[in-house]
PQR file with spaces between the fields and no chain letter, atoms N, CA, C, O and H, PARSE charges and radii, in Angstrom:
ATOM       1  N    MET     1      12.947   -2.943   12.138 -0.4000 1.5000
ATOM       2  CA   MET     1      11.813   -2.125   12.161 -0.0000 2.0000
ATOM       3  C    MET     1      10.716   -2.720   12.997  0.5500 1.7000
ATOM       4  O    MET     1      10.532   -3.937   12.987 -0.5500 1.4000
ATOM       5  N    THR     2      10.008   -1.941   13.693 -0.4000 1.5000
ATOM       6  CA   THR     2       8.896   -2.454   14.479 -0.0000 2.0000
ATOM       7  C    THR     2       7.700   -2.544   13.523  0.5500 1.7000
ATOM       8  O    THR     2       7.711   -1.991   12.423 -0.5500 1.4000
ATOM       9  H    THR     2      10.157   -0.952   13.701  0.4000 1.0000
ATOM      10  N    LYS     3       6.617   -3.300   14.010 -0.4000 1.5000
ATOM      11  CA   LYS     3       5.489   -3.496   13.291 -0.0000 2.0000
ATOM      12  C    LYS     3       4.770   -2.266   12.942  0.5500 1.7000
ATOM      13  O    LYS     3       4.174   -2.193   11.867 -0.5500 1.4000
ATOM      14  H    LYS     3       6.608   -3.750   14.904  0.4000 1.0000
ATOM      15  N    LEU     4       4.789   -1.233   13.831 -0.4000 1.5000
ATOM      16  CA   LEU     4       4.134    0.012   13.556 -0.0000 2.0000
ATOM      17  C    LEU     4       4.887    0.770   12.452  0.5500 1.7000
ATOM      18  O    LEU     4       4.283    1.465   11.636 -0.5500 1.4000
ATOM      19  H    LEU     4       5.273   -1.292   14.704  0.4000 1.0000
ATOM      20  N    HIS     5       6.209    0.621   12.447 -0.4000 1.5000
ATOM      21  CA   HIS     5       7.012    1.319   11.339 -0.0000 2.0000
ATOM      22  C    HIS     5       6.631    0.708    9.988  0.5500 1.7000
ATOM      23  O    HIS     5       6.394    1.406    9.001 -0.5500 1.4000
ATOM      24  H    HIS     5       6.700    0.056   13.110  0.4000 1.0000
ATOM      25  N    ILE     6       6.585   -0.616    9.991 -0.4000 1.5000
ATOM      26  CA   ILE     6       6.135   -1.342    8.713 -0.0000 2.0000
ATOM      27  C    ILE     6       4.853   -0.993    8.314  0.5500 1.7000
ATOM      28  O    ILE     6       4.660   -0.750    7.123 -0.5500 1.4000
ATOM      29  H    ILE     6       6.777   -1.183   10.793  0.4000 1.0000
ATOM      30  N    ALA     7       3.917   -0.927    9.142 -0.4000 1.5000
ATOM      31  CA   ALA     7       2.538   -0.481    8.771 -0.0000 2.0000
ATOM      32  C    ALA     7       2.473    0.920    8.201  0.5500 1.7000
ATOM      33  O    ALA     7       1.858    1.164    7.163 -0.5500 1.4000
ATOM      34  H    ALA     7       4.074   -1.124   10.110  0.4000 1.0000
ATOM      35  N    ALA     8       3.144    1.866    8.928 -0.4000 1.5000
ATOM      36  CA   ALA     8       3.179    3.222    8.423 -0.0000 2.0000
ATOM      37  C    ALA     8       3.953    3.240    7.079  0.5500 1.7000
ATOM      38  O    ALA     8       3.535    3.935    6.152 -0.5500 1.4000
ATOM      39  H    ALA     8       3.643    1.668    9.771  0.4000 1.0000
ATOM      40  N    ALA     9       4.919    2.590    6.973 -0.4000 1.5000
ATOM      41  CA   ALA     9       5.640    2.676    5.735 -0.0000 2.0000
ATOM      42  C    ALA     9       4.843    2.071    4.588  0.5500 1.7000
ATOM      43  O    ALA     9       4.825    2.653    3.503 -0.5500 1.4000
ATOM      44  H    ALA     9       5.258    2.026    7.726  0.4000 1.0000
ATOM      45  N    ALA    10       4.188    0.938    4.774 -0.4000 1.5000
ATOM      46  CA   ALA    10       3.407    0.400    3.803 -0.0000 2.0000
ATOM      47  C    ALA    10       2.213    1.300    3.457  0.5500 1.7000
ATOM      48  O    ALA    10       1.882    1.391    2.275 -0.5500 1.4000
ATOM      49  H    ALA    10       4.202    0.466    5.656  0.4000 1.0000
ATOM      50  N    ALA    11       1.574    1.942    4.362 -0.4000 1.5000
ATOM      51  CA   ALA    11       0.487    2.825    4.132 -0.0000 2.0000
ATOM      52  C    ALA    11       0.890    4.030    3.218  0.5500 1.7000
ATOM      53  O    ALA    11       0.264    4.348    2.207 -0.5500 1.4000
ATOM      54  H    ALA    11       1.843    1.868    5.323  0.4000 1.0000
ATOM      55  N    LEU    12       1.987    4.653    3.679 -0.4000 1.5000
ATOM      56  CA   LEU    12       2.521    5.856    2.973 -0.0000 2.0000
ATOM      57  C    LEU    12       3.046    5.569    1.656  0.5500 1.7000
ATOM      58  O    LEU    12       2.800    6.364    0.749 -0.5500 1.4000
ATOM      59  H    LEU    12       2.496    4.395    4.500  0.4000 1.0000
ATOM      60  N    PHE    13       3.721    4.560    1.440 -0.4000 1.5000
ATOM      61  CA   PHE    13       4.227    4.108    0.190 -0.0000 2.0000
ATOM      62  C    PHE    13       3.114    3.746   -0.747  0.5500 1.7000
ATOM      63  O    PHE    13       3.185    4.087   -1.927 -0.5500 1.4000
ATOM      64  H    PHE    13       3.921    3.914    2.176  0.4000 1.0000
ATOM      65  N    SER    14       2.099    3.081   -0.288 -0.4000 1.5000
ATOM      66  CA   SER    14       1.000    2.652   -1.049 -0.0000 2.0000
ATOM      67  C    SER    14       0.182    3.790   -1.486  0.5500 1.7000
ATOM      68  O    SER    14      -0.352    3.780   -2.595 -0.5500 1.4000
ATOM      69  H    SER    14       2.042    2.804    0.671  0.4000 1.0000
ATOM      70  N    LEU    15       0.059    4.771   -0.666 -0.4000 1.5000
ATOM      71  CA   LEU    15      -0.751    5.926   -1.013 -0.0000 2.0000
ATOM      72  C    LEU    15      -0.094    6.733   -2.103  0.5500 1.7000
ATOM      73  O    LEU    15      -0.712    7.220   -3.050 -0.5500 1.4000
ATOM      74  H    LEU    15       0.493    4.779    0.235  0.4000 1.0000
ATOM      75  N    GLY    16       1.298    6.847   -1.887 -0.4000 1.5000
ATOM      76  CA   GLY    16       2.055    7.717   -2.941 -0.0000 2.0000
ATOM      77  C    GLY    16       2.139    6.887   -4.253  0.5500 1.7000
ATOM      78  O    GLY    16       2.030    7.456   -5.339 -0.5500 1.4000
ATOM      79  H    GLY    16       1.800    6.452   -1.118  0.4000 1.0000
ATOM      80  N    LEU    17       2.320    5.625   -4.164 -0.4000 1.5000
ATOM      81  CA   LEU    17       2.357    4.911   -5.447 -0.0000 2.0000
ATOM      82  C    LEU    17       1.090    4.818   -6.116  0.5500 1.7000
ATOM      83  O    LEU    17       1.037    4.924   -7.341 -0.5500 1.4000
ATOM      84  H    LEU    17       2.408    5.163   -3.281  0.4000 1.0000
ATOM      85  N    ALA    18       0.059    4.628   -5.414 -0.4000 1.5000
ATOM      86  CA   ALA    18      -1.341    4.599   -6.100 -0.0000 2.0000
ATOM      87  C    ALA    18      -1.752    5.947   -6.548  0.5500 1.7000
ATOM      88  O    ALA    18      -2.582    6.043   -7.452 -0.5500 1.4000
ATOM      89  H    ALA    18       0.101    4.542   -4.418  0.4000 1.0000
ATOM      90  N    GLY    19      -1.219    7.040   -5.969 -0.4000 1.5000
ATOM      91  CA   GLY    19      -1.444    8.378   -6.483 -0.0000 2.0000
ATOM      92  C    GLY    19      -0.727    8.649   -7.823  0.5500 1.7000
ATOM      93  O    GLY    19      -1.129    9.595   -8.501 -0.5500 1.4000
ATOM      94  H    GLY    19      -0.544    6.962   -5.235  0.4000 1.0000
ATOM      95  N    CYS    20       0.276    7.914   -8.246 -0.4000 1.5000
ATOM      96  CA   CYS    20       1.097    8.112   -9.427 -0.0000 2.0000
ATOM      97  C    CYS    20       0.295    7.571  -10.665  0.5500 1.7000
ATOM      98  O    CYS    20       0.790    7.714  -11.783 -0.5500 1.4000
ATOM      99  H    CYS    20       0.602    7.146   -7.695  0.4000 1.0000
ATOM     100  N    THR    21      -0.876    6.979  -10.520 -0.4000 1.5000
ATOM     101  CA   THR    21      -1.663    6.466  -11.607 -0.0000 2.0000
ATOM     102  C    THR    21      -2.758    7.312  -12.165  0.5500 1.7000
ATOM     103  O    THR    21      -3.680    6.843  -12.832 -0.5500 1.4000
ATOM     104  H    THR    21      -1.278    6.863   -9.612  0.4000 1.0000
ATOM     105  N    GLN    22      -2.625    8.561  -11.873 -0.4000 1.5000
ATOM     106  CA   GLN    22      -3.639    9.438  -12.164 -0.0000 2.0000
ATOM     107  C    GLN    22      -3.949    9.605  -13.677  0.5500 1.7000
ATOM     108  O    GLN    22      -5.099    9.810  -14.068 -0.5500 1.4000
ATOM     109  H    GLN    22      -1.875    8.942  -11.331  0.4000 1.0000
ATOM     110  N    ASN    23      -2.900    9.511  -14.503 -0.4000 1.5000
ATOM     111  CA   ASN    23      -3.186    9.644  -15.952 -0.0000 2.0000
ATOM     112  C    ASN    23      -3.868    8.494  -16.630  0.5500 1.7000
ATOM     113  O    ASN    23      -4.350    8.593  -17.758 -0.5500 1.4000
ATOM     114  H    ASN    23      -1.966    9.344  -14.186  0.4000 1.0000
ATOM     115  N    ILE    24      -3.895    7.368  -15.887 -0.4000 1.5000
ATOM     116  CA   ILE    24      -4.579    6.265  -16.621 -0.0000 2.0000
ATOM     117  C    ILE    24      -5.964    5.957  -15.942  0.5500 1.7000
ATOM     118  O    ILE    24      -6.585    4.943  -16.260 -0.5500 1.4000
ATOM     119  H    ILE    24      -3.503    7.288  -14.971  0.4000 1.0000
ATOM     120  N    ASN    25      -6.389    6.741  -15.109 -0.4000 1.5000
ATOM     121  CA   ASN    25      -7.757    6.690  -14.541 -0.0000 2.0000
ATOM     122  C    ASN    25      -8.029    5.397  -13.842  0.5500 1.7000
ATOM     123  O    ASN    25      -8.971    4.723  -14.259 -0.5500 1.4000
ATOM     124  H    ASN    25      -5.885    7.565  -14.851  0.4000 1.0000
ATOM     125  N    PRO    26      -7.359    4.989  -12.883 -0.5600 1.5000
ATOM     126  CA   PRO    26      -7.416    3.588  -12.256  0.2800 2.0000
ATOM     127  C    PRO    26      -8.651    3.543  -11.437  0.5500 1.7000
ATOM     128  O    PRO    26      -9.202    4.565  -11.028 -0.5500 1.4000
ATOM     129  N    THR    27      -9.091    2.297  -11.196 -0.4000 1.5000
ATOM     130  CA   THR    27     -10.246    2.051  -10.399 -0.0000 2.0000
ATOM     131  C    THR    27      -9.687    1.791   -8.926  0.5500 1.7000
ATOM     132  O    THR    27      -8.487    1.800   -8.655 -0.5500 1.4000
ATOM     133  H    THR    27      -8.643    1.467  -11.529  0.4000 1.0000
ATOM     134  N    ASP    28     -10.686    1.565   -8.036 -0.4000 1.5000
ATOM     135  CA   ASP    28     -10.287    1.210   -6.607 -0.0000 2.0000
ATOM     136  C    ASP    28      -9.467   -0.142   -6.644  0.5500 1.7000
ATOM     137  O    ASP    28      -8.477   -0.291   -5.927 -0.5500 1.4000
ATOM     138  H    ASP    28     -11.661    1.558   -8.256  0.4000 1.0000
ATOM     139  N    PHE    29      -9.873   -1.027   -7.426 -0.4000 1.5000
ATOM     140  CA   PHE    29      -9.228   -2.334   -7.577 -0.0000 2.0000
ATOM     141  C    PHE    29      -7.801   -2.190   -7.971  0.5500 1.7000
ATOM     142  O    PHE    29      -6.922   -2.816   -7.379 -0.5500 1.4000
ATOM     143  H    PHE    29     -10.677   -0.907   -8.009  0.4000 1.0000
ATOM     144  N    ASP    30      -7.539   -1.347   -8.996 -0.4000 1.5000
ATOM     145  CA   ASP    30      -6.180   -1.080   -9.541 -0.0000 2.0000
ATOM     146  C    ASP    30      -5.301   -0.437   -8.421  0.5500 1.7000
ATOM     147  O    ASP    30      -4.175   -0.875   -8.185 -0.5500 1.4000
ATOM     148  H    ASP    30      -8.252   -0.838   -9.477  0.4000 1.0000
ATOM     149  N    ARG    31      -5.816    0.558   -7.773 -0.4000 1.5000
ATOM     150  CA   ARG    31      -5.000    1.104   -6.613 -0.0000 2.0000
ATOM     151  C    ARG    31      -4.837    0.156   -5.475  0.5500 1.7000
ATOM     152  O    ARG    31      -3.802    0.182   -4.809 -0.5500 1.4000
ATOM     153  H    ARG    31      -6.731    0.914   -7.965  0.4000 1.0000
ATOM     154  N    ALA    32      -5.855   -0.724   -5.201 -0.4000 1.5000
ATOM     155  CA   ALA    32      -5.706   -1.702   -4.144 -0.0000 2.0000
ATOM     156  C    ALA    32      -4.603   -2.717   -4.535  0.5500 1.7000
ATOM     157  O    ALA    32      -3.861   -3.174   -3.665 -0.5500 1.4000
ATOM     158  H    ALA    32      -6.696   -0.744   -5.741  0.4000 1.0000
ATOM     159  N    ALA    33      -4.497   -3.045   -5.731 -0.4000 1.5000
ATOM     160  CA   ALA    33      -3.513   -4.132   -6.314 -0.0000 2.0000
ATOM     161  C    ALA    33      -2.147   -3.417   -6.137  0.5500 1.7000
ATOM     162  O    ALA    33      -1.236   -4.043   -5.595 -0.5500 1.4000
ATOM     163  H    ALA    33      -5.100   -2.674   -6.437  0.4000 1.0000
ATOM     164  N    ILE    34      -1.961   -2.226   -6.533 -0.4000 1.5000
ATOM     165  CA   ILE    34      -0.655   -1.499   -6.407 -0.0000 2.0000
ATOM     166  C    ILE    34      -0.273   -1.379   -4.891  0.5500 1.7000
ATOM     167  O    ILE    34       0.863   -1.660   -4.507 -0.5500 1.4000
ATOM     168  H    ILE    34      -2.701   -1.717   -6.973  0.4000 1.0000
ATOM     169  N    GLY    35      -1.201   -0.979   -4.096 -0.4000 1.5000
ATOM     170  CA   GLY    35      -0.982   -0.866   -2.602 -0.0000 2.0000
ATOM     171  C    GLY    35      -0.572   -2.208   -2.061  0.5500 1.7000
ATOM     172  O    GLY    35       0.392   -2.285   -1.299 -0.5500 1.4000
ATOM     173  H    GLY    35      -2.124   -0.751   -4.408  0.4000 1.0000
ATOM     174  N    ALA    36      -1.272   -3.287   -2.427 -0.4000 1.5000
ATOM     175  CA   ALA    36      -0.919   -4.648   -1.914 -0.0000 2.0000
ATOM     176  C    ALA    36       0.463   -5.094   -2.303  0.5500 1.7000
ATOM     177  O    ALA    36       1.140   -5.758   -1.519 -0.5500 1.4000
ATOM     178  H    ALA    36      -2.055   -3.224   -3.046  0.4000 1.0000
ATOM     179  N    ALA    37       0.903   -4.743   -3.506 -0.4000 1.5000
ATOM     180  CA   ALA    37       2.164   -5.128   -3.894 -0.0000 2.0000
ATOM     181  C    ALA    37       3.225   -4.269   -3.249  0.5500 1.7000
ATOM     182  O    ALA    37       4.327   -4.744   -2.976 -0.5500 1.4000
ATOM     183  H    ALA    37       0.353   -4.204   -4.143  0.4000 1.0000
ATOM     184  N    ALA    38       2.909   -3.013   -3.000 -0.4000 1.5000
ATOM     185  CA   ALA    38       3.897   -2.149   -2.345 -0.0000 2.0000
ATOM     186  C    ALA    38       4.052   -2.544   -0.875  0.5500 1.7000
ATOM     187  O    ALA    38       5.142   -2.551   -0.303 -0.5500 1.4000
ATOM     188  H    ALA    38       2.013   -2.628   -3.221  0.4000 1.0000
ATOM     189  N    GLY    39       2.882   -2.875   -0.300 -0.4000 1.5000
ATOM     190  CA   GLY    39       2.952   -3.233    1.217 -0.0000 2.0000
ATOM     191  C    GLY    39       3.593   -4.561    1.406  0.5500 1.7000
ATOM     192  O    GLY    39       4.317   -4.717    2.389 -0.5500 1.4000
ATOM     193  H    GLY    39       1.996   -2.869   -0.765  0.4000 1.0000
ATOM     194  N    ALA    40       3.403   -5.523    0.575 -0.4000 1.5000
ATOM     195  CA   ALA    40       4.076   -6.872    0.629 -0.0000 2.0000
ATOM     196  C    ALA    40       5.642   -6.682    0.427  0.5500 1.7000
ATOM     197  O    ALA    40       6.491   -7.273    1.095 -0.5500 1.4000
ATOM     198  H    ALA    40       2.815   -5.396   -0.223  0.4000 1.0000
ATOM     199  N    THR    41       5.888   -5.812   -0.546 -0.4000 1.5000
ATOM     200  CA   THR    41       7.361   -5.615   -0.772 -0.0000 2.0000
ATOM     201  C    THR    41       8.086   -5.009    0.240  0.5500 1.7000
ATOM     202  O    THR    41       9.223   -5.419    0.469 -0.5500 1.4000
ATOM     203  H    THR    41       5.198   -5.332   -1.088  0.4000 1.0000
ATOM     204  N    ILE    42       7.532   -3.941    0.993 -0.4000 1.5000
ATOM     205  CA   ILE    42       8.099   -3.240    2.032 -0.0000 2.0000
ATOM     206  C    ILE    42       8.336   -4.274    3.201  0.5500 1.7000
ATOM     207  O    ILE    42       9.425   -4.305    3.775 -0.5500 1.4000
ATOM     208  H    ILE    42       6.608   -3.608    0.807  0.4000 1.0000
ATOM     209  N    ALA    43       7.316   -5.109    3.541 -0.4000 1.5000
ATOM     210  CA   ALA    43       7.463   -6.140    4.593 -0.0000 2.0000
ATOM     211  C    ALA    43       8.529   -7.168    4.331  0.5500 1.7000
ATOM     212  O    ALA    43       9.299   -7.561    5.208 -0.5500 1.4000
ATOM     213  H    ALA    43       6.431   -5.084    3.075  0.4000 1.0000
ATOM     214  N    HIS    44       8.541   -7.596    3.049 -0.4000 1.5000
ATOM     215  CA   HIS    44       9.601   -8.583    2.582 -0.0000 2.0000
ATOM     216  C    HIS    44      10.893   -8.032    2.696  0.5500 1.7000
ATOM     217  O    HIS    44      11.769   -8.648    3.304 -0.5500 1.4000
ATOM     218  H    HIS    44       7.916   -7.276    2.337  0.4000 1.0000
ATOM     219  N    VAL    45      11.115   -6.882    2.149 -0.4000 1.5000
ATOM     220  CA   VAL    45      12.519   -6.125    2.205 -0.0000 2.0000
ATOM     221  C    VAL    45      12.963   -5.959    3.708  0.5500 1.7000
ATOM     222  O    VAL    45      14.152   -6.043    4.017 -0.5500 1.4000
ATOM     223  H    VAL    45      10.403   -6.382    1.654  0.4000 1.0000
ATOM     224  N    ALA    46      11.988   -5.724    4.616 -0.4000 1.5000
ATOM     225  CA   ALA    46      12.259   -5.550    5.966 -0.0000 2.0000
ATOM     226  C    ALA    46      12.657   -6.838    6.650  0.5500 1.7000
ATOM     227  O    ALA    46      12.964   -6.818    7.842 -0.5500 1.4000
ATOM     228  H    ALA    46      11.022   -5.655    4.365  0.4000 1.0000
ATOM     229  N    ASP    47      12.664   -8.003    5.917 -0.4000 1.5000
ATOM     230  CA   ASP    47      13.013   -9.336    6.439 -0.0000 2.0000
ATOM     231  C    ASP    47      12.062   -9.804    7.498  0.5500 1.7000
ATOM     232  O    ASP    47      12.455  -10.316    8.547 -0.5500 1.4000
ATOM     233  H    ASP    47      12.414   -8.019    4.949  0.4000 1.0000
ATOM     234  N    LYS    48      10.818   -9.619    7.204 -0.4000 1.5000
ATOM     235  CA   LYS    48       9.827   -9.992    8.385 -0.0000 2.0000
ATOM     236  C    LYS    48       9.264  -11.405    7.958  0.5500 1.7000
ATOM     237  O    LYS    48       9.518  -11.957    6.888 -0.5500 1.4000
ATOM     238  H    LYS    48      10.498   -9.204    6.352  0.4000 1.0000
ATOM     239  N    ASP    49       8.475  -11.895    8.943 -0.4000 1.5000
ATOM     240  CA   ASP    49       7.860  -13.206    8.812 -0.0000 2.0000
ATOM     241  C    ASP    49       6.868  -13.152    7.605  0.5500 1.7000
ATOM     242  O    ASP    49       6.507  -12.096    7.085 -0.5500 1.4000
ATOM     243  H    ASP    49       8.268  -11.447    9.812  0.4000 1.0000
ATOM     244  N    GLU    50       6.458  -14.408    7.207 -0.4000 1.5000
ATOM     245  CA   GLU    50       5.473  -14.513    6.098 -0.0000 2.0000
ATOM     246  C    GLU    50       4.174  -13.937    6.445  0.5500 1.7000
ATOM     247  O    GLU    50       3.489  -13.409    5.569 -0.5500 1.4000
ATOM     248  H    GLU    50       6.751  -15.267    7.629  0.4000 1.0000
ATOM     249  N    SER    51       3.762  -14.006    7.744 -0.4000 1.5000
ATOM     250  CA   SER    51       2.486  -13.454    8.240 -0.0000 2.0000
ATOM     251  C    SER    51       2.609  -11.880    8.132  0.5500 1.7000
ATOM     252  O    SER    51       1.650  -11.182    7.804 -0.5500 1.4000
ATOM     253  H    SER    51       4.318  -14.435    8.456  0.4000 1.0000
ATOM     254  N    ASP    52       3.711  -11.432    8.395 -0.4000 1.5000
ATOM     255  CA   ASP    52       3.876   -9.951    8.295 -0.0000 2.0000
ATOM     256  C    ASP    52       3.839   -9.377    6.891  0.5500 1.7000
ATOM     257  O    ASP    52       3.389   -8.259    6.639 -0.5500 1.4000
ATOM     258  H    ASP    52       4.491  -11.999    8.661  0.4000 1.0000
ATOM     259  N    VAL    53       4.321  -10.183    6.028 -0.4000 1.5000
ATOM     260  CA   VAL    53       4.133   -9.834    4.532 -0.0000 2.0000
ATOM     261  C    VAL    53       2.712   -9.796    4.165  0.5500 1.7000
ATOM     262  O    VAL    53       2.338   -8.871    3.443 -0.5500 1.4000
ATOM     263  H    VAL    53       4.686  -11.091    6.232  0.4000 1.0000
ATOM     264  N    TYR    54       1.878  -10.673    4.562 -0.4000 1.5000
ATOM     265  CA   TYR    54       0.449  -10.662    4.384 -0.0000 2.0000
ATOM     266  C    TYR    54      -0.253   -9.476    4.962  0.5500 1.7000
ATOM     267  O    TYR    54      -1.184   -8.913    4.385 -0.5500 1.4000
ATOM     268  H    TYR    54       2.182  -11.424    5.148  0.4000 1.0000
ATOM     269  N    LYS    55       0.252   -9.099    6.186 -0.4000 1.5000
ATOM     270  CA   LYS    55      -0.318   -7.994    6.847 -0.0000 2.0000
ATOM     271  C    LYS    55       0.057   -6.706    6.097  0.5500 1.7000
ATOM     272  O    LYS    55      -0.756   -5.792    5.957 -0.5500 1.4000
ATOM     273  H    LYS    55       1.008   -9.556    6.654  0.4000 1.0000
ATOM     274  N    GLY    56       1.294   -6.660    5.624 -0.4000 1.5000
ATOM     275  CA   GLY    56       1.718   -5.420    4.829 -0.0000 2.0000
ATOM     276  C    GLY    56       0.835   -5.412    3.512  0.5500 1.7000
ATOM     277  O    GLY    56       0.400   -4.329    3.121 -0.5500 1.4000
ATOM     278  H    GLY    56       1.955   -7.403    5.738  0.4000 1.0000
ATOM     279  N    ALA    57       0.577   -6.477    2.869 -0.4000 1.5000
ATOM     280  CA   ALA    57      -0.166   -6.437    1.678 -0.0000 2.0000
ATOM     281  C    ALA    57      -1.638   -5.976    1.977  0.5500 1.7000
ATOM     282  O    ALA    57      -2.183   -5.184    1.209 -0.5500 1.4000
ATOM     283  H    ALA    57       0.930   -7.357    3.187  0.4000 1.0000
ATOM     284  N    ALA    58      -2.225   -6.417    2.980 -0.4000 1.5000
ATOM     285  CA   ALA    58      -3.509   -6.047    3.445 -0.0000 2.0000
ATOM     286  C    ALA    58      -3.555   -4.502    3.771  0.5500 1.7000
ATOM     287  O    ALA    58      -4.479   -3.812    3.339 -0.5500 1.4000
ATOM     288  H    ALA    58      -1.782   -7.060    3.604  0.4000 1.0000
ATOM     289  N    ILE    59      -2.614   -4.014    4.483 -0.4000 1.5000
ATOM     290  CA   ILE    59      -2.523   -2.567    4.811 -0.0000 2.0000
ATOM     291  C    ILE    59      -2.416   -1.853    3.557  0.5500 1.7000
ATOM     292  O    ILE    59      -3.156   -0.895    3.332 -0.5500 1.4000
ATOM     293  H    ILE    59      -1.864   -4.574    4.834  0.4000 1.0000
ATOM     294  N    GLY    60      -1.509   -2.264    2.686 -0.4000 1.5000
ATOM     295  CA   GLY    60      -1.295   -1.475    1.445 -0.0000 2.0000
ATOM     296  C    GLY    60      -2.427   -1.626    0.541  0.5500 1.7000
ATOM     297  O    GLY    60      -2.576   -0.709   -0.266 -0.5500 1.4000
ATOM     298  H    GLY    60      -0.908   -3.042    2.868  0.4000 1.0000
ATOM     299  N    ALA    61      -3.267   -2.605    0.506 -0.4000 1.5000
ATOM     300  CA   ALA    61      -4.407   -2.713   -0.301 -0.0000 2.0000
ATOM     301  C    ALA    61      -5.456   -1.764    0.150  0.5500 1.7000
ATOM     302  O    ALA    61      -6.130   -1.110   -0.646 -0.5500 1.4000
ATOM     303  H    ALA    61      -3.145   -3.351    1.161  0.4000 1.0000
ATOM     304  N    ALA    62      -5.584   -1.697    1.469 -0.4000 1.5000
ATOM     305  CA   ALA    62      -6.592   -0.777    2.028 -0.0000 2.0000
ATOM     306  C    ALA    62      -6.236    0.692    1.735  0.5500 1.7000
ATOM     307  O    ALA    62      -7.041    1.536    1.340 -0.5500 1.4000
ATOM     308  H    ALA    62      -5.037   -2.228    2.116  0.4000 1.0000
ATOM     309  N    ALA    63      -4.984    0.881    1.968 -0.4000 1.5000
ATOM     310  CA   ALA    63      -4.584    2.254    1.727 -0.0000 2.0000
ATOM     311  C    ALA    63      -4.617    2.779    0.233  0.5500 1.7000
ATOM     312  O    ALA    63      -4.950    3.925   -0.067 -0.5500 1.4000
ATOM     313  H    ALA    63      -4.330    0.195    2.289  0.4000 1.0000
ATOM     314  N    GLY    64      -4.253    1.861   -0.609 -0.4000 1.5000
ATOM     315  CA   GLY    64      -4.417    2.125   -2.116 -0.0000 2.0000
ATOM     316  C    GLY    64      -5.841    2.330   -2.544  0.5500 1.7000
ATOM     317  O    GLY    64      -6.179    3.243   -3.297 -0.5500 1.4000
ATOM     318  H    GLY    64      -3.982    0.930   -0.365  0.4000 1.0000
ATOM     319  N    ALA    65      -6.645    1.461   -2.045 -0.4000 1.5000
ATOM     320  CA   ALA    65      -8.132    1.506   -2.489 -0.0000 2.0000
ATOM     321  C    ALA    65      -8.823    2.805   -1.839  0.5500 1.7000
ATOM     322  O    ALA    65      -9.680    3.430   -2.463 -0.5500 1.4000
ATOM     323  H    ALA    65      -6.371    0.719   -1.434  0.4000 1.0000
ATOM     324  N    LEU    66      -8.448    3.136   -0.687 -0.4000 1.5000
ATOM     325  CA   LEU    66      -9.127    4.378   -0.054 -0.0000 2.0000
ATOM     326  C    LEU    66      -8.388    5.651   -0.301  0.5500 1.7000
ATOM     327  O    LEU    66      -8.885    6.671    0.178 -0.5500 1.4000
ATOM     328  H    LEU    66      -7.752    2.628   -0.180  0.4000 1.0000
ATOM     329  N    CYS    67      -7.301    5.744   -0.961 -0.4000 1.5000
ATOM     330  CA   CYS    67      -6.517    7.069   -1.129 -0.0000 2.0000
ATOM     331  C    CYS    67      -7.343    8.053   -1.838  0.5500 1.7000
ATOM     332  O    CYS    67      -7.233    9.238   -1.521 -0.5500 1.4000
ATOM     333  H    CYS    67      -6.898    4.916   -1.350  0.4000 1.0000
ATOM     334  N    ASN    68      -8.181    7.687   -2.787 -0.4000 1.5000
ATOM     335  CA   ASN    68      -8.930    8.678   -3.466 -0.0000 2.0000
ATOM     336  C    ASN    68     -10.167    9.176   -2.549  0.5500 1.7000
ATOM     337  O    ASN    68     -10.613   10.318   -2.658 -0.5500 1.4000
ATOM     338  H    ASN    68      -8.272    6.725   -3.044  0.4000 1.0000
ATOM     339  N    ASP    69     -10.644    8.301   -1.709 -0.4000 1.5000
ATOM     340  CA   ASP    69     -11.674    8.669   -0.812 -0.0000 2.0000
ATOM     341  C    ASP    69     -11.213    9.756    0.277  0.5500 1.7000
ATOM     342  O    ASP    69     -12.036   10.535    0.758 -0.5500 1.4000
ATOM     343  H    ASP    69     -10.281    7.373   -1.621  0.4000 1.0000
ATOM     344  N    VAL    70      -9.967    9.770    0.615 -0.4000 1.5000
ATOM     345  CA   VAL    70      -9.458   10.832    1.464 -0.0000 2.0000
ATOM     346  C    VAL    70      -8.841   11.918    0.724  0.5500 1.7000
ATOM     347  O    VAL    70      -8.152   12.760    1.301 -0.5500 1.4000
ATOM     348  H    VAL    70      -9.298    9.138    0.225  0.4000 1.0000
ATOM     349  N    ARG    71      -9.065   11.940   -0.580 -0.4000 1.5000
ATOM     350  CA   ARG    71      -8.643   12.982   -1.558 -0.0000 2.0000
ATOM     351  C    ARG    71      -7.046   13.123   -1.459  0.5500 1.7000
ATOM     352  O    ARG    71      -6.521   14.236   -1.445 -0.5500 1.4000
ATOM     353  H    ARG    71      -9.625   11.257   -1.049  0.4000 1.0000
ATOM     354  N    PHE    72      -6.323   11.966   -1.391 -0.4000 1.5000
ATOM     355  CA   PHE    72      -4.922   12.091   -1.426 -0.0000 2.0000
ATOM     356  C    PHE    72      -4.421   11.800   -2.908  0.5500 1.7000
ATOM     357  O    PHE    72      -3.412   12.376   -3.316 -0.5500 1.4000
ATOM     358  H    PHE    72      -6.750   11.061   -1.402  0.4000 1.0000
ATOM     359  N    CYS    73      -5.056   10.994   -3.639 -0.4000 1.5000
ATOM     360  CA   CYS    73      -4.548   10.666   -5.015 -0.0000 2.0000
ATOM     361  C    CYS    73      -5.683   11.070   -6.056  0.5500 1.7000
ATOM     362  O    CYS    73      -6.209   10.199   -6.748 -0.5500 1.4000
ATOM     363  H    CYS    73      -5.876   10.527   -3.307  0.4000 1.0000
ATOM     364  N    GLN    74      -6.012   12.272   -6.141 -0.4000 1.5000
ATOM     365  CA   GLN    74      -6.962   12.754   -7.154 -0.0000 2.0000
ATOM     366  C    GLN    74      -6.232   13.489   -8.198  0.5500 1.7000
ATOM     367  O    GLN    74      -6.841   13.981   -9.148 -0.5500 1.4000
ATOM     368  H    GLN    74      -5.584   12.980   -5.578  0.4000 1.0000
């Protein structure tokens, strides 16, 4: 997978996963933590370098924290 594919997969998976927490009324921090875990997992499973795992976590955290701001997970 290319870096763009990993970034896109991390963002989409994080948005979807963070959106599944609607019944527990999560905060931005909760969604960011879920997104970071999802992004890091995607990069790790794709057998990327350690720095790419951190990048995946950062992208996932941003996507998870901002998913309610773009009205994706409300």
